[in-house]
C-alpha positions in Angstrom: 2.0 49.4 39.2 4.9 46.9 38.7 4.4 43.6 36.9 6.7 40.7 37.4 7.8 39.2 34.1 7.7 35.4 34.1 9.8 33.4 31.7 8.2 30.2 30.5 11.7 29.3 29.1 13.2 29.0 32.6 10.3 26.7 33.8 10.9 24.5 30.7 14.6 24.3 31.3 14.0 23.4 35.0 11.4 20.8 34.0 13.8 19.2 31.5 16.5 18.9 34.2 14.1 17.1 36.7 12.2 15.1 34.0 13.8 11.7 34.5 15.4 10.0 37.4 16.2 11.2 40.9 17.0 14.9 41.4 17.4 17.3 44.3 16.5 20.9 43.6 18.4 23.3 45.9 16.6 26.6 46.1 19.0 29.3 47.3 19.5 33.1 47.4 22.5 35.4 47.3 21.5 37.1 50.6 21.3 33.7 52.4 24.6 33.1 54.1 24.1 29.4 54.8 23.1 28.8 51.1 26.7 29.5 50.1 28.1 26.4 51.9 27.9 23.7 49.2 30.0 21.2 51.1 27.0 19.2 52.2 25.7 18.9 48.6 29.2 17.9 47.4 29.2 15.0 50.0 25.7 14.1 48.9 26.8 14.0 45.2 29.8 11.8 46.1 27.6 9.3 48.0 24.7 9.3 45.5 26.3 9.6 42.1 23.0 8.8 40.3 21.1 11.7 41.9 21.2 15.0 39.9 21.5 18.2 41.9 20.0 21.4 40.3 20.6 24.8 41.8 17.9 27.4 41.6 18.5 31.0 42.5 15.2 32.2 43.8 15.9 35.8 43.0 16.8 35.1 39.4 14.4 32.3 38.7 11.4 33.7 40.5 9.0 31.9 38.2 10.4 28.5 39.2 10.5 29.4 42.9 6.8 30.5 42.6 5.9 27.3 40.8 6.9 25.4 43.9 5.8 28.1 46.5 9.4 28.6 47.8 9.4 31.0 50.7 12.4 29.8 52.7 16.1 29.7 51.6 17.5 27.2 51.4 14.8 24.7 50.4 15.5 21.3 49.1 12.9 19.5 46.9 13.5 15.9 46.0 12.0 14.9 42.7 11.6 11.5 41.0 10.7 11.5 37.3 9.6 15.2 37.6 7.3 14.7 40.6 8.2 16.2 44.0 8.4 13.4 46.5 9.9 15.1 49.6 10.9 18.5 50.9 13.4 19.9 53.4 13.4 23.5 54.6 16.3 25.4 56.0 19.9 24.4 56.2 20.3 20.7 56.7 23.2 18.7 58.1 24.7 16.0 55.9 23.3 13.4 58.2 19.8 14.8 58.1 19.8 15.2 54.4 21.3 11.7 53.9 18.4 10.3 56.0 15.8 12.2 54.0 17.3 10.9 50.8 17.6 7.3 52.0 14.0 7.2 53.2 12.7 8.9 50.1 14.5 7.0 47.3 15.8 3.7 48.8 
């Protein structure tokens, strides 16, 4: 029998990063080809300077991925003051992600 070791420390670090303000958590995996294209997230960061972007490798931070029931890579979760307020699954275009952000936060 194999037991998965969960690290409370990783969950606490993640919780600290999303605690205040607006934050997009980008859940990705090394085996996910589209996850390696970060150009869309760079454009989002340029447009929305006040929104934090946190990268979560679902293979290395399994406990954080499980906490939010992540089963698809990539997955975007939009947080506001530590609460998830919207989700997007699969690779998103800049235009689509921009619309989701605008409708969610502004």
